TITOR-576199 format. One record per residue (C-alpha): y negated, z negated, x negated. Coordinates in steps of 0.02 Angstrom, whole numbers, plus 50000, padded with zeros to 5 digits. Example, Ala and Ser with C-alpha at 12.3 -4.5 7.8 and 13.67 -1.06 7.14 Angstrom:
# residues 2
502254961049385
500534964349316
//
This chain:
# residues 955
396495423755959
395225410155962
393945419156073
394935430956163
396645420756210
395725401656233
397125397156347
398595400156217
397555392656083
397385376656191
399165376956234
399755378356049
398475363756014
399275351456155
401055355956101
400565350855921
399675335755978
401235328456071
401715312155988
403455311856068
404735325856125
404545320556297
402755324056304
402945340756214
404425345756355
403135338356497
401835350156434
402945364156423
403895360256597
401955361156663
401505377456585
403055386156616
402825381156810
401175388656806
401665403456731
403055406556879
401735404056988
400635417156914
401955430256887
402645427057084
400935429657148
400545444857064
398855455357031
398905450056852
397895462956737
398455466656562
397505452756489
398295439856577
400085447056578
399875446056368
399305429056372
400815422056487
401925431956385
401215425156236
401445407556281
403235411056336
403605418356155
402865403556062
403995392156189
405495401956148
405145401155957
405115381955977
406815383756032
406825380056229
407605390256342
406665402656431
407075413256602
405565421256645
404405435456582
405675447656540
404955460956666
403125457256630
403705460456425
404385477156479
402785480856579
401565476956429
402455490556322
401915504256443
400145497356409
398945510856317
397985493456229
398845490256069
398765472156073
399575473956255
401045484156178
401185474056027
401525458156122
402725468056246
403835474156099
403825455456026
404355447956178
405655461956203
406425460056023
406335440556044
406895437056221
408135451156233
409875454256162
410645471556133
411725471356300
410175464056408
410065473956570
408055474356547
408225486656390
408825501256511
407135499256569
406165500456421
407195514756335
406125527556407
404505518356357
405125516656178
405605536656171
403815540856237
403045529456098
404245537855974
403555555356027
401565550556023
400665556755874
400045539155822
400885529055689
400615512955745
401385517055907
402865525055827
403075509855707
402975497455842
404545508555942
405405508155761
405195490055755
405945487255917
407435500255893
407985490655736
407905472755780
408775475655960
409915490955897
411095490356056
412535504656080
411545512256219
409935511456120
410765519755967
411455533656085
409805537856180
408485536556033
409485540655867
408965560155861
407045553055904
407165541555743
407985554955647
406665566855701
405295555355653
406105552255480
406155573955438
404555577655525
403405586255393
401895577255507
402515559455481
401515548255378
402535538455238
402485521955337
403275530355471
404555539255365
404995521655280
405225514955451
406195527155517
407305527355367
407715508455379
407845510055571
409165523555560
410055512355420
410235499555550
410805509655688
412175518755575
412805500255501
412995493755682
413655509855767
414135523255642
415005532755772
413415537355861
412765544555720
413105560955651
412915558655476
413685574055405
412545585855516
411115577455448
411655574455275
410635588355199
408895586155291
409105567655249
409395570055062
407965582055059
406815566355069
407385560354911
406225572654846
404615564354936
403125559954831
403095542954891
404155532154801
404185520054951
404965532455063
406225538254921
406805520154913
407075518455095
407955536455119
408935531454957
409545515255053
410075526255202
410875539055082
411955525054987
412775518555169
413105537055231
413785540955076
415065531055061
415855538055214
415345554955192
415665560655011
415605578355041
414315582055141
413065570055039
413615578454864
412025585854844
411345567954835
411975566954644
410685580354584
409275572754671
409715555454600
409955562454419
408245572454447
407315556654503
407955545354372
407385558554226
405655557854307
405675539354321
406385534654149
406075548954039
404565559154095
403755542054168
403165550554332
402685537454443
401185528954510
400645512454451
400835503954616
402765507054596
402705498354418
403495480554415
403115472054272
403015487954179
404815492454244
404685509154351
405235505554533
406805493954478
407445494854656
407365512354647
408315514154497
409695501854528
410045511454714
410055528454608
411205521454474
412275514154603
412515530854713
412985541254573
414495527754553
415165534054707
415635551654655
416625558054500
415915561954346
414875580154351
415735595654258
413955602554249
413425600354061
411465599654100
411765583754230
412945576354105
411565577753951
410175571554066
411205556854123
411645553053935
409765553653892
409315542054034
410705529254015
410235529053826
408335526153862
408655510753983
409925503353867
408625505653713
407335498053819
408235484153837
408765479853672
407365468653657
407045454053781
405235450753827
404635433653862
404045438754030
405535431554154
405025443654281
404955458554165
406705453654094
407445452054265
406905468654324
407435475954153
409125467254165
409505472954342
409255492154291
410275489154143
411775480554222
411795496254334
411705507354205
413245500254107
414155501354271
413655520754280
414115523054093
415775514154116
416105525754259
415615541354190
416575539154012
417345523753950
417415531953769
415705536753751
414495528553623
413525520953763
415055510953821
415085503553640
413265499753666
413585491453817
414965480353767
413875472853622
412565470053744
413725461953862
414355449853737
412495442753710
412345441353900
413855430753942
413175418053816
411475418753900
410635401753940
410265408754112
411445406954251
410895425054333
411175433254159
412805425654131
413375429654300
412935448454284
413595449654123
415385442254155
415465454354315
414845469054207
416195465154078
417535464454234
417125481954266
417285487154083
419035479054077
419515486654226
419155504754158
419115504153978
420715509853878
420645496753738
420275479253766
420055474253594
418055473753611
418295461153759
419745450653695
418445446453550
417475435053662
419055426453745
418555409253716
416825411753774
417485418053940
418875404753963
417285391353928
416435399454079
417825394354198
416995376654177
415225383754205
414115372254308
413775385054439
415195391054551
414745410254557
414965409854372
416515401954366
417045416254493
416645429954388
417315421854252
419135420954345
418795439154391
418665444454203
420015434554140
421215441654277
420555460554228
420655457954043
422485450654045
423925462353955
425505458053873
424775451553724
423635436953806
424565434653960
425445418953911
423755411453849
422575417654004
424035410954121
424185394054024
422145392354030
422095396154228
423535383854263
422555370154162
420955373354261
421745375054436
422245356354432
420275352854438
419555370254507
418485370354671
419365369454831
418725388154858
419315396554722
421005388654716
421855401354825
421265416154737
421755408054585
423425406354636
423525422154689
422985430554539
423975419254430
425585424354534
425225442054503
424865441354316
426395431354290
427495444254375
426575459654290
426675452754117
428115441354117
429005441753938
430555434154013
431245429454184
431235410654123
429485411154088
429135418554249
430025405154342
429405390354245
427605397354271
427925400554453
428585383754492
427065375454388
426065383654501
426715378354646
426715360254592
425025361554552
424235371454697
425015362554833
424165369554984
423475384654935
425045392754891
425505405555022
427065411055092
426935428054979
427055416154817
428805408754852
429505423454945
429185432354788
430075419654679
431585419054784
431615438454792
431685440454590
432975426854577
434195434354706
434015451754617
434305444254446
435975437954421
435545431854252
434075421654307
435125413754448
435815398554365
434195394954259
433235394354423
434375382254507
434125368754355
432265370754341
432035369754524
433185354854538
432135345854395
430505350154503
431305340754653
431725324854556
429815321454518
429245308154646
427955320654761
428485337754790
427605350354880
428225360155043
428345376754965
429245368554812
430505361454946
430635378755033
431105385754856
432275372654820
433245373254982
433445393154959
433985392654782
435125377354777
436005384454936
436305400954871
436575395354666
436755376654688
438705379554646
438235387254483
437715370354413
438795357854524
440015355754355
438675350554252
438255332354237
436705325754338
436865341254450
438455337154551
438455342354745
438105323954792
436485322654690
435795338954746
436075333454927
435325317054908
433685323254804
433465338154941
433765329555089
432725313555025
431215326355034
431695333455219
430815318655306
429055323355243
429215343255305
428765352355447
430155360055563
430105376655493
430565367955314
431935356755391
432615371755479
432785382255310
433685366155234
434845365355387
435415383455339
435525376755159
436735362355212
437985374455323
438145383455151
438545369155057
439795365755189
440705380955133
440675378854937
440565358854929
441945351655044
441805334454951
439985331255037
440615339155212
440445323055296
438795318455247
438175337055305
439045334455466
438195318755499
436305327055460
436935340255599
437465328555716
435805318055690
434765333255723
435875339455888
434625327455980
432965330955903
431585336556028
431195353155936
432145367156008
432515376955864
432995362155746
434285356955901
434965374655939
435205376255742
436125360255703
437155362655873
437715379255799
437965374055629
439045357155677
440035367855798
440435380255651
440735366055516
442005356155639
443105371755679
444935366055606
445845377455497
444595390555508
443795393055336
443915411555333
442555412655463
441315401255374
441505410855229
441065426555303
439495418355378
439035409355226
439245424955087
437985424054964
436395435255009
436425451654950
434885458454836
433405463054920
432985481954920
431595486254776
429805483654868
428135482454809
427495464754783
426545457454943
425295446954833
424105462654788
424025466854973
423595448255000
422285448554859
421495463554920
421405458055104
420495441755045
419405450954949
418785464555073
417595476655080
415735471655063
414305480955135
414095492254985
415925497354943
416285492854752
416845509254648
418105498854557
419245484854581
420015468854482
421545472554400
421565482754244
421435500654214
423085505854298
422545498554471
420965508754457
421675524054397
422905524554557
421275520754657
420335535554566
421805547354589
422005543854775
419855546054799
419905561754686
421425569454807
420485566854957
418905575454897
419865588754826
420765592554991
419155590655098
418335603654963
419905616154986
419635614055181
417785616355162
417985632755071
419135647955074
420735645954959
420725655054802
422295665354759
421995664754547
423045675854434
423595667654262
423535686054177
425395684154116
426515699554107
427755697354253
429525695254214
430405708754323
430655718854188
431925718754025
431305708453874
431405723553775
430375735153883
429055718453898
428845718753704
428655735853693
427265737253829
426235722153752
426305727853578
425795745653634
424325739153727
423805725253590
422855739753506
421635741053638
420485729053555
420345739553409
418635741353308
418275757753412
417575747853560
415715747453580
414835730253569
414055722453686
412185714353652
412425696353560
412675682053686
411195672453608
409905685753615
408365683253719
408515691153900
407425705053945
405755699254035
405485695554212
405515709454332
403575709354399
404095718254560
405765721654669
405625736754785
405945731454964
407505734755059
407525749555175
407145746155343
408785753355408
409915741755364
410305724555421
410055708355326
411845706955308
412195722555251
410755721755114
411555706355051
413125715455017
412475730654951
411415720254840
413005711654778
414065727654747
412665734954649
412485719954539
414385721654515
414215735554403
412385733954346
411675719654250
410155716354339
409465717854528
409035710554674
410245696454721
409425690554883
407705692754974
406805687355156
405045683055197
404995666755113
406145669654938
406695682754835
408175679754698
408495692054561
409815692954424
409925697854236
411435695354145
412415699553990
414225697453936
415245695753772
417115693953771
417415678753886
415655671553882
414115676253971
412455672453995
411605675154189
409835672054231
409425671154416
407405672154449
406985664254609
405155667654679
404025659754828
403455673454931
402375661855037
400635651955018
401515635755050
402705626654901
404605624054914
404905605854893
406365597554880
407085612154797
408905610954748
410165624354668
411925620354639
413585631654601
415155629354667
416785638254573
418415640154676
419475635954520
418565627854382
420145628954271
419895647454263
418005649154281
416645638254222
414775641254273
413385629154226
411565627354237
410735626354062
409565613954130
409115603754293
408075614554429
406355610054476
406275599854628
404665611154683
404045627854663
402355632254701
401525646054798
401835664854744
402825659354580
404365662654506
405505651654411
407135655154298
408765646654292
409845650954156
411765649754192
413175648054053
414695657454098
416475656154024
418205665154098
419675654454044
420935662854160
421145675954290
420075672754436
419905683154597
418445673554702
416605674554634
415715657254606
414355652454746
412565647554722
411835636054841
409995635854857
409175623254987
407245618655009
406015612755119
404655626055181
404035620055346
405875616955401
407385613955302
408205630355227
409795634455149
410535649355073
412345649555029
412695667354922
413975675054810
413605677354620
414085695454546
415115684854420
416725694354438
418335698954321
417675714454265
416075706454187
417185701354057
418055718154000
417615726253832
417595744953850
418665754553716
419085771553663
420735779953649
421485796953603
422365807753732
424085803753665
423965785453649
423055784453817
424635793553905
425895784053810
425205766853859
424965773754039
426895777754042
427525762653964
426525751954086
427555760954226
427195761354420
427245746054523
426945731254525
425975733554365
425095748354466
423955748154594
423315763154695
422045767254841
421455784154926
419615783754970
418665795455071
417055803554985
415605814255031
415235829354928
413395833854867
412235846554974
412965858454863
414735855454905
415105848054729
415875830754674
414515817454618
415365815354449
413775805654361
413885792454517
415715787754487
415555787254286
414185775554323
415155763954444
416725764754322
415645761454170
414575749054252
416345737554281
416325739854073
417695752454064
417635763553918
417465781953982
418875792953895
418155812153886
419285825853858
420845817353905
421185825054076
421455841954097
420355842154258
418665839354232
418265831054400
419475817354346
418975800954255
420025791354143
419465775054063
420265758853978
419625742153941
420195725053883
419795707254002
419465693853879
420205676453939
419815661753822
421395651853876
422575666453928
422145678453793
421755697453815
422395709353948
422465729153931
422015739254077
421925757554107
421155768354271
421255786254340
419975791754470
420485808954544
419405816054665
419925831354780
418635841954837
419515850754977
420285835055048
418805824755023
419905812454972
419885803654803
421415793554718
421055778154619
422435772154516
422365755554400
423775751454272
423925734154172
425015723054099
424645709954238
424825715454413
423585702454460
422235712254369
422755728654410
422515721054594
420915713654568
420085728354469
420745740354611
419745730154744
418165728554632
418155746354606
418425752654782
417275743254863
415585751954783
416445769854781
416835767054977
415135761055011
414295774454904
415315789454976
414675783155142
412845784755109
//
């Protein structure tokens, strides 16, 4: 700069050499005048524009107003020289705000720089977008930023800046960014080899996932896989090791991201997560002498404890966490105490039993007097969350004592929490009134209207409390100084229930009036208006003090406040009416009970806390409050899932109740014998699977891609292995075995191209998890090398009747992002067991079941062979492939097929099923009849069998 821009160097030297401000301003004004003249004359080259704009930027940084150079800065952005473009972007980001008219002139230049194949130019443009980030700029350039982020040709530096720029735009203008549409492609970058890119993209995913849970759900698999690599497998470069802790910032973000979603039901994911959390806690058991190492390790540890609490509060990990937290809340380091108290509050808000936390109640109470206000605030939150019926009086008493010396910034929140705890865990109404009135007396101006409103509501609705409340309020009013909120409570309670204590010594009407009215001179107009209403009620119940009350009304008739004046005039006229006590009594009747309503205190507290940038996954206030919040959130997730996928009509496999009781019992007892030892057993579920096929025959060219997929699926419904899906890039095959209600399915996924599949993800969706569970034995790998094949094993269990097969979703990057959604051939008949029956047994059971609704029947057109005969072998293959036992020599017609089987359901028991297949060669038709003790099973088996019969007959 000293050699190339001497004028700028001299200008800075002159400014720094100015001894007083006047000389500095004089030098700046002289320079600005010269710059205006140069810009007005024109004919400046790029170097001169850069120099003068640099002087303007320096002047702006010093705090002086600048009204020149904006257009020149816009022109510099279009320059091909980096130094000129850099100064142009710097001036634009500093001198212009997001609504500046000049920004419209630079959008095209920024768009052009984003399109260039130059990392430095891309980064300058991304800086400008992130720093300015207006609505128009977001609408015009967000897609270009997204393109740079997902482009395989973008360098790591560009991807990092693009992710953070998109995060900035999403936080400022979320409506502009189609987060749900971009979800899968953005999440795929979480598998990038550069941990810096992963860190930035994870920040973006965290922000978007909070508002779009379902589209970003796949990020859970990515997060677990990355944590496994960092913590267990230790796959990271030395560059991202911070004091021997692998990328702690990324670990914290991934652990927090997982807390936004409900715990996974996938055993593979749960196992890996348990190993990760256990390893993190074991690594943090011993503290190092290096402070930086401890800080990084503790940051990961506290987030890991939060995730362990989120997953299962009854797990051994949470027990270990409670022991660690007890050590942390007594630490000498302020930050560690802060994090320990905050995490223990999370534990208190979720755990079933508070015994492990109550052991440290003394330490937590002492933390209220910590030297750091942040620690004191966390101690308050923890005491609020750990309060229950047993310790409520102790905690509320401690909080009331501390309230007198608490920071002003804490008092309003403390008042709300004390009021909520007092109402929620009140052992008696008297204790509640005593405590709340003490609270109002101690807190003063920090008591909101919601607090004294609630006292009035509870007193009005509780008849046994009214006399006691009137006495206690009166005693508080006798103190030399009373806060206005207490006077409001006294005015209402004594006006309504003062007559209940008027006959007792020291509580006469005259004394009530004297005490209350003596406080009114220090009150605001709304409070004095309330007291006027109290006085008119006393006119009705205390006629002996009517003259004093009329004198008050007379005096208030001449005040300047219109509300007080109108109220006093109306009350004076009402009280002065001769011989009209009935009207006064009707108007001044006792207030009726309030309708049941929720306390407004919780709403006030939640509004006060609000939402931070990263939404909390839990709230203060104990398990009940969090269970309600969790139920609402899961209900929303379930509704979204049901809207995204077709509804399932799952049968429970029970016998319908439209027959007589004797007939039902007869049918069930006759079919119970279908699980006799004569059935042929399938291989043991724990036996090894057959070897992987080396080659799968390419599908015929005459069929469309969709037809091939349907044919593969139909064939796999009655076979145990074959092709599931294939295209030019990927091949998927299936091998399976089933025994009773359990099954194992191996999916073979092959990469057919010369490039690797990166960011590979495989997930299974089951329409009704309560009827069918399908889970991976281990996490799928994130990369599939070129020309190689991987195997993924699925464990299957059938609990109840189901009608829709599970869906597997495969996504990967191979040049572009690919997503394949396909049905798995896991259907009801896979859980059948074939049986053998004699002729008499079969027809006896056939008759007992009877016709509809336990019978399902369909007529299918068939094709004859070249010799004009029925293909009996093909029909037998389909029926036996659906795991029915073929019964030979049962039907007199040799072309007819008769079969029997038992459906195994782990929760609903066993369901028997019989079928007959009766082809008619002359009519070229085939009648399929299925009978079962469950009409749902009969209908489902009929649907599953007729599809391959129809397809095969039309080949």
